[in-house]
C-alpha positions in Angstrom: -28.2 10.5 -23.4 -27.5 8.8 -26.3 -23.4 8.7 -27.3 -23.3 11.4 -30.3 -20.3 9.5 -32.4 -18.4 6.1 -31.8 -16.1 9.1 -31.2 -14.7 7.9 -27.4 -14.3 11.2 -26.2 -18.2 12.3 -27.0 -19.7 9.3 -25.7 -22.1 9.9 -22.7 -20.4 10.5 -18.7 -21.0 7.7 -16.6 -22.2 10.3 -14.3 -22.6 13.2 -15.3 -24.0 14.8 -11.9 -20.8 15.8 -9.9 -21.8 18.1 -7.2 -25.3 19.5 -5.6 -25.7 20.9 -2.5 -27.0 23.3 -0.6 -24.7 24.4 2.7 -24.3 27.0 5.9 -21.1 28.0 5.1 -19.1 30.2 2.0 -19.3 28.8 -1.1 -16.9 28.5 -3.5 -16.2 29.6 -7.8 -13.1 27.0 -8.1 -15.2 23.7 -6.2 -18.1 23.8 -8.5 -16.3 25.2 -11.9 -13.4 22.0 -10.8 -16.0 19.9 -10.4 -17.1 20.3 -14.7 -13.9 20.3 -15.4 -14.9 17.4 -18.4 -11.8 16.7 -21.2 -14.5 15.8 -24.0 -16.3 19.5 -23.8 -15.6 22.6 -25.2 -18.3 25.5 -23.1 -18.6 25.4 -20.1 -21.6 28.3 -18.6 -21.1 29.3 -14.5 -23.6 31.3 -13.2 -23.7 33.0 -9.2 -26.6 34.1 -8.0 -25.1 37.0 -5.5 -26.8 38.8 -2.6 -27.6 43.0 -3.5 -28.1 45.3 -1.5 -31.5 46.4 -3.1 -35.2 44.6 -4.2 -38.1 46.0 -5.3 -37.3 49.6 -4.9 -35.5 49.3 -1.2 -32.1 49.2 0.5 -31.7 45.5 1.9 -29.9 45.7 4.9 -30.2 41.4 5.7 -31.2 38.2 3.6 -31.4 34.6 4.8 -31.7 31.6 3.7 -33.9 28.7 4.5 -34.7 25.0 2.8 -37.3 22.0 2.9 -35.1 18.6 4.7 -36.6 17.8 0.5 -34.4 20.8 -1.5 -31.8 18.6 -2.2 -33.7 15.7 -3.6 -35.5 18.2 -5.6 -31.7 19.7 -6.8 -30.7 16.0 -8.0 -34.8 15.7 -9.8 -34.1 19.2 -11.8 -30.1 17.7 -12.6 -31.4 14.8 -14.1 -33.8 16.6 -15.6 -32.2 19.0 -17.6 -29.0 16.2 -17.8 -32.1 14.1 -20.2 -32.6 17.2 -21.6 -29.3 18.6 -22.8 -25.9 16.4 -23.6 -24.2 17.6 -20.6 -21.0 16.0 -19.5 -20.7 17.1 -15.9 -23.2 19.4 -13.8 -22.9 20.6 -10.6 -24.9 23.2 -8.2 -25.0 24.6 -4.8 -26.7 27.2 -2.8 -26.3 28.8 0.8 -28.4 28.7 3.5 -28.8 30.4 6.4 -28.0 34.5 7.6 -25.5 36.0 4.8 -24.3 39.7 3.9 -24.6 42.1 1.4 -22.0 40.2 -1.9 -22.4 37.0 -0.8 -22.3 34.3 -3.0 -26.5 32.3 -2.6 -25.8 30.6 -5.7 -23.4 28.4 -7.7 -24.2 26.4 -10.6 -21.5 25.2 -13.9 -22.6 22.7 -16.6 -20.1 21.6 -19.2 -21.5 20.2 -23.0 -19.5 19.5 -26.0 -20.5 22.5 -27.5 -21.1 26.3 -25.8 -24.6 26.5 -27.3 -25.7 24.1 -25.5 -23.7 25.1 -22.4 -25.5 28.6 -22.1 -28.7 27.2 -22.3 -28.9 23.8 -20.0 -27.4 26.6 -17.5 -30.1 28.5 -17.6 -32.3 25.5 -17.6 -30.5 25.0 -14.3 -31.2 27.6 -12.6 -34.2 29.2 -13.5 -36.3 24.9 -12.4 -33.7 25.5 -8.8 -34.6 28.8 -7.9 -38.2 28.1 -8.9 -39.0 24.5 -8.2 -36.8 24.4 -5.4 -38.2 24.9 -1.6 -35.0 27.5 -0.4 -37.0 30.4 0.7 -35.3 33.6 0.8 -36.2 35.9 4.4 -35.3 39.9 3.3 -34.6 43.2 6.1 -35.2 46.1 4.8 -33.9 49.3 5.5 -37.3 50.8 7.0 -37.6 47.7 9.0 -40.6 46.4 6.6 -39.4 42.8 6.2 -40.4 39.6 3.0 -40.5 36.2 2.5 -39.9 35.4 -1.0 -40.3 31.9 -1.7 -39.2 28.9 -3.7 -35.7 31.2 -4.1 
């Protein structure tokens, strides 16, 4: 990422990827938000994915996430791509695996950029690419006893 001007506050961040993790423990909005704090950023966009109580017209009783051992490396590849495409000052993404309940946080991503529009666009690109490309699978159990696996998040 090339510097935007001669002002030191607008120079590229040393390493804008501040936090990437896949965890079996509860996720923290505060941790992710703190990770992307940057004095040169005028906009921070945060996305929170939660477990909902339904999917495809069916009531969800239980949900679990599992991942391939390469999942964190894929998260880094995607984060690096977003950093190369947008003027990202700071970026963070965490995803939960294991058994979750309705209302639990499943994924939290955040991006800080000099301006709000860039932050929104970069955050959307980050979550969309994580959802489609990182090998994380969701196993849902429905109240009627049926279940399904959903690939890549």
